[in-house]
Structures are given as C-alpha cells and as structure tokens.
C-alpha positions as MATLAB code, in Angstrom:
seq = 'MDRSGKKRVLLKIGTNTLTKETNQISRGKIEDIGRQIAELNNDYEFVIVSSGAIAVAKQFVKLESSGGEINVKQALAAIGQPHLMRIFQENFRELGLLTSQCLLSYADFKREKSKENIVNTINVLLANSYIPIINENDTVATDEIQFGDNDKLAALTGVLIGADLVIIATNTDGIYTKNSIDSDIKSTITEVRDLKELRNEIAEGKSSQGTGGMLSKIEAAEILRKEKIETWIVNGIGDNFILKAMNKQIPFTKIFNDQ';
ca = [
     -11.376  -52.871    0.682;
      -8.245  -50.798    0.409;
      -9.116  -47.159   -0.208;
      -6.910  -45.322    2.274;
      -4.511  -48.137    3.014;
      -6.617  -48.863    6.097;
      -8.860  -51.827    6.812;
     -12.514  -50.855    7.087;
     -14.210  -52.158   10.227;
     -17.909  -51.875   10.952;
     -18.521  -52.002   14.701;
     -22.058  -52.764   15.809;
     -22.774  -51.865   19.429;
     -25.901  -53.231   21.085;
     -27.865  -51.569   23.857;
     -26.615  -53.977   26.513;
     -23.029  -53.129   25.627;
     -23.654  -49.380   25.714;
     -25.395  -49.620   29.079;
     -22.997  -52.249   30.451;
     -26.167  -54.188   31.302;
     -27.640  -51.398   33.446;
     -30.535  -49.019   32.811;
     -28.315  -46.135   31.723;
     -25.959  -45.439   28.859;
     -22.366  -45.728   30.082;
     -20.181  -42.768   29.150;
     -17.232  -44.884   30.274;
     -18.086  -47.534   27.680;
     -18.365  -44.962   24.897;
     -15.014  -43.520   25.990;
     -13.532  -47.045   26.002;
     -14.699  -47.551   22.403;
     -13.268  -44.170   21.393;
      -9.890  -44.899   23.005;
      -9.577  -48.136   21.054;
     -10.533  -46.492   17.759;
      -7.944  -43.773   18.412;
      -5.287  -46.389   19.133;
      -6.084  -48.305   15.937;
      -6.389  -45.186   13.801;
      -3.226  -45.755   11.755;
      -4.360  -49.117   10.396;
      -8.154  -49.155   10.632;
     -11.071  -46.889    9.796;
     -14.282  -47.426   11.735;
     -17.965  -47.119   10.935;
     -20.248  -47.569   13.952;
     -23.788  -48.925   13.988;
     -25.133  -48.005   17.404;
     -28.312  -48.919   19.216;
     -29.259  -47.190   22.452;
     -31.442  -44.211   21.500;
     -34.500  -45.635   23.271;
     -32.453  -46.589   26.341;
     -31.129  -43.004   26.575;
     -34.630  -41.534   26.353;
     -35.899  -43.802   29.116;
     -33.363  -42.157   31.435;
     -35.129  -38.827   30.948;
     -38.808  -39.417   30.252;
     -41.755  -41.712   30.707;
     -44.153  -41.260   27.812;
     -47.899  -41.624   28.014;
     -49.623  -42.648   24.806;
     -52.922  -43.990   23.576;
     -51.096  -45.331   20.519;
     -49.428  -48.707   20.183;
     -46.083  -49.732   21.644;
     -44.323  -49.064   18.343;
     -45.392  -45.385   18.442;
     -43.981  -44.998   21.932;
     -40.706  -46.600   20.833;
     -40.523  -44.266   17.843;
     -41.150  -41.236   20.051;
     -38.539  -42.403   22.576;
     -36.036  -42.870   19.738;
     -36.713  -39.307   18.550;
     -35.991  -38.003   22.058;
     -33.012  -40.241   22.740;
     -31.113  -40.067   19.440;
     -29.749  -36.505   19.842;
     -28.732  -37.275   23.433;
     -26.938  -40.439   22.294;
     -25.088  -38.544   19.573;
     -24.110  -35.815   22.043;
     -22.559  -38.407   24.370;
     -20.592  -39.898   21.472;
     -19.512  -36.472   20.259;
     -18.362  -35.239   23.675;
     -16.404  -38.371   24.557;
     -14.860  -38.880   21.127;
     -13.915  -35.208   20.744;
     -11.799  -35.402   23.905;
      -9.846  -38.182   22.176;
      -9.381  -36.120   19.006;
     -12.048  -38.068   17.096;
     -14.714  -36.465   14.920;
     -18.218  -37.950   14.692;
     -21.133  -37.749   12.273;
     -24.681  -39.101   12.294;
     -26.330  -41.205    9.596;
     -29.941  -42.352   10.056;
     -30.989  -45.120    7.684;
     -34.165  -47.084    7.042;
     -34.509  -50.531    5.498;
     -36.221  -48.983    2.488;
     -32.937  -47.233    1.718;
     -31.331  -50.584    0.983;
     -33.958  -51.387   -1.659;
     -33.338  -48.319   -3.828;
     -30.213  -48.149   -5.946;
     -29.957  -44.356   -5.764;
     -30.279  -44.397   -1.972;
     -27.595  -47.078   -1.673;
     -25.290  -45.079   -3.918;
     -25.867  -41.955   -1.785;
     -25.139  -43.861    1.440;
     -21.839  -45.216    0.093;
     -20.753  -41.845   -1.291;
     -21.593  -40.023    1.955;
     -19.803  -42.548    4.159;
     -16.735  -42.536    1.902;
     -16.530  -38.720    2.054;
     -16.930  -38.753    5.844;
     -14.188  -41.357    6.293;
     -11.873  -39.591    3.854;
     -12.198  -36.490    6.049;
     -11.621  -38.415    9.302;
     -15.255  -38.296   10.468;
     -16.562  -41.492   12.061;
     -20.065  -42.269   10.745;
     -22.389  -43.329   13.572;
     -25.378  -45.104   12.086;
     -28.738  -45.928   13.604;
     -32.072  -46.855   12.156;
     -34.378  -43.942   11.443;
     -36.875  -45.215   14.013;
     -39.315  -42.335   13.655;
     -40.224  -43.362   10.106;
     -39.755  -47.124   10.422;
     -42.627  -49.349   11.440;
     -40.907  -52.719   11.675;
     -37.572  -52.025   13.343;
     -38.140  -54.369   16.261;
     -38.280  -57.297   13.851;
     -34.701  -56.819   12.741;
     -32.859  -57.646   15.923;
     -31.255  -54.687   17.697;
     -29.637  -53.361   14.523;
     -27.855  -56.641   13.706;
     -29.401  -56.814   10.247;
     -28.841  -53.096    9.712;
     -25.158  -53.628   10.532;
     -24.903  -56.523    8.080;
     -26.601  -54.652    5.231;
     -24.433  -51.612    5.882;
     -21.284  -53.724    6.079;
     -22.034  -55.217    2.667;
     -22.896  -51.842    1.176;
     -19.707  -50.079    2.287;
     -17.434  -53.033    1.555;
     -16.292  -53.636    5.126;
     -13.295  -55.901    5.658;
     -14.581  -56.981    9.057;
     -17.802  -56.627   11.058;
     -17.520  -56.783   14.851;
     -20.813  -57.323   16.685;
     -20.374  -56.291   20.310;
     -22.747  -58.036   22.681;
     -22.917  -59.142   26.330;
     -21.646  -62.716   25.973;
     -18.223  -64.130   25.066;
     -19.462  -64.867   21.569;
     -21.752  -67.824   20.916;
     -21.744  -70.562   23.544;
     -22.194  -74.268   22.903;
     -25.724  -75.357   23.680;
     -24.473  -77.874   26.250;
     -22.717  -75.173   28.268;
     -25.507  -72.580   28.308;
     -26.956  -73.751   31.607;
     -23.641  -74.599   33.233;
     -21.427  -72.404   35.398;
     -18.621  -72.550   32.855;
     -19.676  -71.327   29.420;
     -17.834  -72.696   26.411;
     -17.407  -70.301   23.460;
     -17.527  -71.565   19.895;
     -14.384  -69.779   18.735;
     -14.272  -70.604   15.008;
     -17.172  -71.201   12.649;
     -17.191  -72.308    9.048;
     -20.581  -74.048    8.963;
     -23.401  -71.648    9.842;
     -26.051  -74.366    9.569;
     -24.258  -76.270   12.305;
     -24.011  -73.094   14.353;
     -27.771  -72.530   14.182;
     -28.239  -75.850   15.975;
     -26.101  -74.632   18.877;
     -27.818  -71.361   19.675;
     -30.267  -70.804   22.481;
     -33.444  -68.878   21.868;
     -34.240  -65.666   23.681;
     -33.379  -61.996   23.562;
     -31.160  -59.841   25.678;
     -32.590  -57.786   28.524;
     -32.722  -54.361   26.851;
     -31.840  -55.044   23.236;
     -34.186  -56.653   20.768;
     -31.536  -58.945   19.353;
     -30.577  -62.478   20.217;
     -27.950  -64.843   18.875;
     -30.204  -65.870   16.002;
     -30.271  -62.325   14.624;
     -26.461  -62.226   14.883;
     -26.140  -65.458   12.930;
     -28.558  -64.136   10.301;
     -26.377  -61.016   10.056;
     -23.291  -63.197    9.638;
     -25.031  -65.121    6.848;
     -25.666  -61.889    4.936;
     -22.031  -60.866    5.378;
     -20.579  -64.238    4.497;
     -22.293  -64.232    1.115;
     -20.174  -61.169    0.344;
     -17.054  -62.766    1.872;
     -16.976  -60.487    4.926;
     -15.751  -61.946    8.227;
     -17.882  -61.504   11.368;
     -16.727  -61.466   14.968;
     -19.173  -61.749   17.875;
     -17.372  -60.252   20.859;
     -18.234  -59.429   24.461;
     -18.199  -55.629   24.531;
     -18.817  -55.187   28.257;
     -15.174  -55.299   29.333;
     -12.623  -52.604   28.528;
     -10.455  -52.850   25.407;
     -12.611  -55.598   23.896;
     -11.651  -54.751   20.296;
      -7.916  -54.713   21.018;
      -8.152  -57.847   23.135;
     -10.060  -59.693   20.403;
      -7.514  -58.642   17.791;
      -4.709  -59.862   20.060;
      -6.603  -63.095   20.890;
      -6.663  -62.245   24.595;
     -10.373  -62.966   25.091;
     -12.663  -65.729   23.812;
     -15.014  -64.699   21.001;
     -16.728  -66.244   17.988;
     -15.073  -65.737   14.608;
     -17.272  -66.578   11.618;
     -14.992  -67.025    8.644;
     -15.785  -65.520    5.275;
     -15.035  -68.598    3.174;
     -17.977  -70.483    1.766;
];
C-alpha cells in the first residue's frame, strides 16, 4: 500500500536466524538487519516481527518452577523481551534507526477496536520513522507455542497493516524439494503458485530453537495470499540476505500473491 511512497515490508525473524543457529542472540545479525534496512530506507519501510525473547533469557538465567513448561516459557519471555529490545535499540541507533516495541496477542486480532488501534499505532510510528518491532505478548498468552515461532503472528500482522511483501527469514534456502532433503545438494523451490502442491513437498519437523517448521510458514503464506500479499521464505543466516534476495543473488522461495 502506498502511504509514504514507500513499499511496506514485514520482516519476520525467527530465533534460529537471530542466534545464527547458536545458543546466543547474535548482535552481528541484528546489526546486519539494521544495515540493510538503512540502505533500503528511501524505497521501503519495515515492520519487524521478532522471536528470540526466550533465547535471550536462557543466556542469563535458568528458572526453577513447579508450574508447567508454558509458565516457564512465559517467565523467560518476560525476562528476555527487554534485553532483546535493548539489543535492537543499541544496534539500530548506531545506524541512525529508531525502534519501538509492540506486544500483541492473538486475541487482539479478534476484536475490531484492537485491530484498529494496532493499525493506527503502527502507521503513526512509521510516519515518524520509528521501526515497530513486534512480538507476541507471551506473558498473557497460553497457546503461543501452537502458532509456529511467530509465523502466524507475522501473517496476521502483515494482513492487518496492508504489507506489500512479507519476508520470513529462516535457516534454510527457502523450501527444499522433498527429494533433495536428505541429499548433500538441496534444491530450493524458487517459485510457487500452487500451495496445495507445495504442502506435498515439505518435510515435517521443527527447527532447533524455534517452534516453527516449514508447515507453519506455508500456513502463514496461505493467510497472506488470500489478501494478495506476496511471501518470501529466505535464509537469514548469511549477511545481506534481504538485499541479496531482492537482487536475486541467493536462492529463496517466492510464493506469489495471485490466486
């Protein structure tokens, strides 16, 4: 949607991308993302949906609890979220970028007034050159692990704010053909127009730290496609992955927005 003359991109960053597949959040990766956003600033405005709060907390604490696993995850998210935002803020500020935090729950997407407030807030932030960084409000949610490492949250947000493009950064070169999954040379499905066909190609399983898998990314793409929003599934581990995808210098999966 053309509001400022810029294309609106929603970038979803999974935990494995933010940690570069280690046990710690990578400041270098967050700086890499910031550098690309700064370089694209004249033509694109970015909204970020970021996982990683729990991974950050695990660097600092080990919680003991008599409650269930979900309570521990919620507590870790409460500890990790401010640390995650601080890392974003520090790295982006050095690049001249301003950041803001938006915590959303799935219930927000079911209430018209809440949806209206989300859109209005994000539009004001973008108009004033603040990058909204969105995460699920884990401390009040009880079912976040069912939604796939924020993939569904990214899709619902992308629809709500009228994104032109949603980029899902993950730790593979997009979606691989089923036949190549177990081989040494992976083959990326580069262009997709039939999502039912694509479902037949995906392998089951989740990534090492994130809760998502390729199925949750396809489900996100299905939500977006209904609203004619294009989805890219891109390997975010390497530097300059957004710029390289835009310049077709790396393999990735592009899911077209035509029905």
